C-alpha positions as CSV (number, residue, x, y, z in Angstrom):
1,M,-101.3,25.9,45.9
2,K,-103.6,23.4,44.4
3,K,-102.5,20.6,42.2
4,E,-103.9,22.2,39.0
5,E,-102.3,25.6,39.8
6,V,-98.7,24.3,39.7
7,P,-96.9,26.4,37.1
8,Q,-96.0,24.7,33.8
9,D,-94.2,27.7,32.1
10,K,-91.4,27.2,29.6
11,S,-87.9,27.1,31.3
12,N,-84.4,25.8,30.9
13,L,-85.6,22.6,32.6
14,E,-87.8,21.8,29.6
15,T,-84.9,21.8,27.1
16,A,-83.0,19.4,29.4
17,K,-86.1,17.2,29.7
18,L,-86.2,17.7,33.4
19,K,-89.0,18.5,35.8
20,E,-89.0,20.3,39.1
21,L,-90.7,18.7,42.0
22,C,-93.2,20.9,43.8
23,Y,-95.6,20.4,46.7
24,A,-99.3,21.0,46.1
25,V,-102.6,20.2,47.7
26,D,-104.9,17.6,46.1
27,E,-108.8,17.6,46.1
28,D,-108.9,16.1,49.6
29,G,-106.5,18.7,51.1
30,N,-103.5,16.4,51.3
31,Y,-100.1,17.4,50.3
32,I,-98.7,15.7,47.2
33,T,-95.8,16.2,44.9
34,V,-96.3,17.5,41.4
35,N,-93.9,17.9,38.5
36,S,-93.5,21.4,37.1
37,S,-91.8,22.3,33.8
38,G,-91.0,25.8,35.2
39,W,-92.2,29.1,36.4
40,D,-91.5,32.3,34.5
41,P,-90.4,34.5,37.5
42,K,-88.0,31.8,38.7
43,T,-86.6,31.3,35.2
44,I,-86.0,35.0,34.8
45,A,-84.3,35.3,38.2
46,L,-82.1,32.2,37.5
47,S,-81.1,33.5,34.0
48,Q,-80.1,36.9,35.5
49,A,-78.1,35.2,38.2
50,I,-76.3,33.0,35.6
51,E,-75.6,36.0,33.5
52,E,-74.1,37.9,36.4
53,I,-71.9,34.9,37.3
54,N,-70.7,34.7,33.7
55,E,-69.8,38.4,33.7
56,R,-67.8,37.9,37.0
57,V,-65.9,35.0,35.4
58,A,-65.2,37.1,32.3
59,E,-64.0,40.0,34.4
60,A,-61.7,37.8,36.5
61,K,-60.3,36.2,33.4
62,S,-59.5,39.6,31.9
63,R,-57.8,40.7,35.2
64,V,-55.7,37.5,35.1
65,L,-54.7,38.1,31.5
66,N,-53.8,41.7,32.4
67,N,-51.7,40.5,35.3
68,E,-53.9,42.3,37.8
69,T,-54.9,39.1,39.8
70,S,-53.9,35.5,40.0
71,P,-55.6,32.5,38.4
72,I,-56.9,31.6,41.8
73,E,-59.5,34.4,41.6
74,Y,-60.6,33.3,38.1
75,Y,-61.1,29.6,39.1
76,M,-62.9,30.7,42.3
77,E,-65.4,32.7,40.2
78,F,-65.6,29.9,37.6
79,H,-66.5,27.4,40.3
80,K,-69.1,29.8,41.8
81,M,-67.2,30.1,45.1
82,D,-66.7,33.0,47.3
83,L,-63.5,33.8,49.3
84,S,-64.7,32.2,52.5
85,I,-65.8,29.0,50.8
86,L,-62.5,28.7,48.9
87,A,-60.5,29.4,52.2
88,S,-62.4,26.6,54.0
89,Y,-61.7,24.2,51.1
90,V,-58.0,24.9,51.0
91,G,-57.8,25.1,54.8
92,M,-56.3,28.6,55.0
93,W,-57.4,31.9,56.5
94,T,-59.5,34.1,54.1
95,W,-56.9,36.9,54.2
96,L,-54.2,34.5,53.1
97,V,-56.2,33.2,50.2
98,K,-56.9,36.8,49.2
99,R,-53.2,37.5,49.4
100,H,-52.7,34.7,46.9
101,F,-54.7,36.7,44.4
102,K,-51.7,39.0,44.0
103,P,-49.7,37.8,40.9
104,Q,-46.3,38.4,42.6
105,I,-47.4,36.3,45.6
106,F,-49.0,33.6,43.5
107,K,-45.7,33.2,41.5
108,K,-43.9,32.5,44.8
109,L,-46.3,29.8,46.1
110,S,-44.9,26.3,46.7
111,E,-45.8,23.5,44.4
112,R,-47.7,21.9,47.3
113,K,-49.9,24.9,47.8
114,L,-50.5,25.3,44.1
115,Q,-51.4,21.6,43.9
116,N,-53.8,22.0,46.7
117,Y,-55.6,24.8,44.7
118,A,-55.4,22.7,41.6
119,D,-57.1,19.8,43.4
120,I,-59.8,22.0,44.7
121,F,-60.5,23.4,41.2
122,D,-60.1,20.0,39.6
123,V,-57.5,21.3,37.1
124,T,-53.9,20.4,36.4
125,L,-51.1,22.4,37.8
126,D,-50.4,23.6,34.3
127,Q,-54.0,24.8,33.9
128,L,-53.9,26.5,37.3
129,K,-50.8,28.5,36.3
130,D,-52.0,29.3,32.8
131,I,-55.8,29.8,32.4
132,T,-55.6,29.9,28.7
133,K,-55.0,26.1,28.9
134,H,-58.4,25.8,30.8
135,G,-61.0,24.2,28.5
136,N,-63.7,26.8,29.3
């Protein structure tokens, strides 16, 4: 796109006083970088994605509070991870991490394993065990 065609729509970037760097073509046909305040279709897609993430976090929190899953699932969703990413961070098989989602299994985990999860999620051991103590 040409330099003057770079979208300058309202977006969440604008409220944070940020700009997005885009590539455009100048009058001589050379590629240049141009700041953009946003683009409506991208803003809508991003808002929908964030809304879906927030719903998944809320659902996971509800399942933890109803003792249907362990806090590990809540923190995984909160930190926008999936099972395979979390498994790679903690250095365990995916099936084993998924097994730790079961409240009865979670309660039997060693302090060392729990601390490993707490470190990954950047929370205290107490917050890991009780999500109501988590600030968000």
